N, C-alpha and C positions, 0 to 999 in steps of 0.2 A: 599145320597142327604141329605142336609139339608130338614128338617122338617117347611115345608110350615103352617105361622102362619094368613099371610094377610087378607084370609076371616075374620075368627074370629075376626082379631086389627081392619075392618074396619066393619063387616059392622055382628059381634054376636051378640048384643045384638039386631040387627032389623031385623036381614034376617039370623038366624042361621041354616036352614036345609040347603039354598046356599049358608054361612058360611062353614058347613060341606063339603058340594060335594067339594066346590071349595079345599079345603087345602086334606081332609083325602082322595078323590077320585082322581080329576081330579090331584095333584097333590102326593099326597099320595098314588097312586096303576099306576092311566093310563102312568105319565112321572115317576113312579119309575122301570116299563118295560127292565131295559135296556139289558133282555140277547133276545127282542125280534127289537128293538130298540135304539140306545146308544144315551145317552141326549146332543150332540152334533149336532142330523139327527134332534132327535123329538125340540132340540130349531130353526133349521133351515126351520124345512115346518112349525114351527109357526111364523116365520118370512115370510116365502112368508105368509100365507095368512093371517095377518094384513095387511103384505102391499097391497097384490092384493083388501083387503077391504076396503083401505083406511081409514082402526081402526089405528091411529099412535099421539096416546097418551101419557098419560102416561105408562098406559097397555104394550105397543111398546117400553116407553124406558126400563120397567124394562125386560123384553124379550128381546132386545137388552144386552146390562149387562149380563144376565142369558145367554146367547149364547156367551157370550165372555168369561166370567168363567168355560162355560166349552165346552170351546180350539177352539172356532170359532175365527177367527187369522182378525185380521184390514181385509191384506189381503184380506183374505177369506172372507170378506162380506162384501169388498168394489166390488167383483167378484158377488158377490151371489144380490147386490142391483143393480147393471150395470144390469146382467141378469132379473134381473123381473121387470125393465122399459120398458121389451120392449115388457112384459104381462101384468102387473095391470099399466100401464102410468104411462108418464112423470112428473109430478107432483107428483102421490107417491114417486116415488120411489126420488124426488129432497126432499120433507116433510122427508122419512124415514132416506135419507143421510145426514140432516142434525140435530139427536137426534143422528143416528151413530156415526156422529164427533164428537160430542160432551161426549159419553162415551167411542170415545178411545182417546181421547185428550193426554195424559198423558200414552199411547203406541209407542211402539218406531221403534214401525213395524217387530218388534224380533219375529221370524217365524219357529219354533224347527221340525214341522213334527206332525207326528202319535204321536214318545213320548215324542214332549217338549225337550225343548232348550239346557236345562243345565246347566255349570257355564263357565263362560269363558276360552278357553283352554292359557292359559297364558305357563303351560307349553314347548309347543311346538310351541309356537308363533313367535319364529327365521323358522321357516319353514314352514312358512304361508306368502301372502299377504294379507292385511289384518285381520278382526278379523275373529277368529271361536270359536264354542263352541260345549263342552264335555260333555257328561250325556251315562256312565258307564250303560248296561245295566244287566250287570252277571259278578260275581267274577271270574274273573283268573286261584285263586286260589282253585276254585274247578269244575269249568267246560271251556268248551270254551268262549274264552276273542269275546263280544258284546257291541258296543258302538253305541251312536246315535252323529255324528258329522252335524253339524250345518256351516254355511258361511253365513257368510254376502253378500249383493249385492256384485260381484266383489270382489270376496278372492277367491283363490287355493289356495293349498300346493303346494311348489316344485315338481319338478321331481324328481323321490323316486322309491327306491326299495327294495322289502323282497326277503332277500335272507332264503336263507335255505338248509340246506346239505341235508335230504332230507324231503317231504312233503311242507310246511309249503305256502305263497301265503293269499290273499286274496280274502274276495265277498262283492259286497255295493248293497248295499238291498236298494233302493230310498226310501226316503218316504215323504216329499215334496219338494212344489219348482222348480227351472232349473237348471239344474246345467251341465257338461261334465265331458268327459273323454280322457284320448288321451293318446295310449302309445309310443315309440320313434318310427321315420318312420308312420305312420300311422295316417290319417286324424282324428279331434276330431270328440266325438260318444254327439251328445245333450241327455240330457237324464229328465226322468222325474218321478213324483210318481209309481212306478211299477213298473218300468226296473230293472234291477240285471245286473252287472260284474261279472268276474269270471279275478282271475288277480291273473295268476299263476308268482309263486317264480320267479326273475332275471330277472322280466322283466321292463326295465323303464320307467314309467308314470306318471299320476299327474290326479288331478279331483280337481272340485270347483264348483262356484254358478255362472251362467250366468248375466252378467254385473245388468242387469237388478231386480235380482229375488233372493228371498233365498232361501239355499237348505240345506237339508237334508238328509244323509244317513247314515243306521246301519251299519261300519264295523265287517266283522266277520273273525274274525284272524284265519287262518286256522292253526291246527293241524303241527307240523314238528319236524325236531332237528335239532337245532342251530340254530333255526330265529331270524334275527335282522334286522334290517333298515336301508342299505345307504340312506342317503339325498344328494339330489343333487343340481343346478342351480337352481332358481326361479325361472317361468315362467316368462318370457319377456312381458311385454307392447302391445310389434312389433308386437307378435305373438298373445296372447292373444285376442288384443282390434279390432279383424278382424274376434274372434266370434260373430253372431250376437246375 
């Protein structure tokens, strides 16, 4: 966490004790207790408290920017303020939204979920409809390969099969947004954070984002012998567009 100096910068000579409490205790000790609450959760709590009090000044703008830096996405901030509107008051929410819009102005809405968005997945772009992003989480030379895969709204991969002579397959651990998984011959399954999908070797399937939501999952490549991936046809719009 970056060392806070705002108190000393603004009030160091006028109120040195207050400045020290702000910089060293509030931010230096309380905010630093990440083992008890993550920085992201502390940002959400702080935003909620300030909106509820109607304290929507420069300090609120600082905390919105801090929340963005601590991993609160644009979509999450919009949902937080929408939820708060029913408890903290509509005018307070409107005022908070005006500030949040400015803070997130240059944000394109990309949301990589728990592990972050990673880089554009150019190497496999031919097997996706829409843009996807890949963030490797492990080194396949050292252990089981895991990567966070993020789909922009409407993006999905082609039908494909994880082939193996023995073992193999894939596990999906959903980490953000809303998406879909479908096996050939079965209905599509809606996915949310916390859902898991076990995909045996030899099963033709596809997965991707909902039309109106970013979606992220960790893809775990199950160990096996002679493992390969067979990429098939794209998921057609006539099948995808009927999904809610």
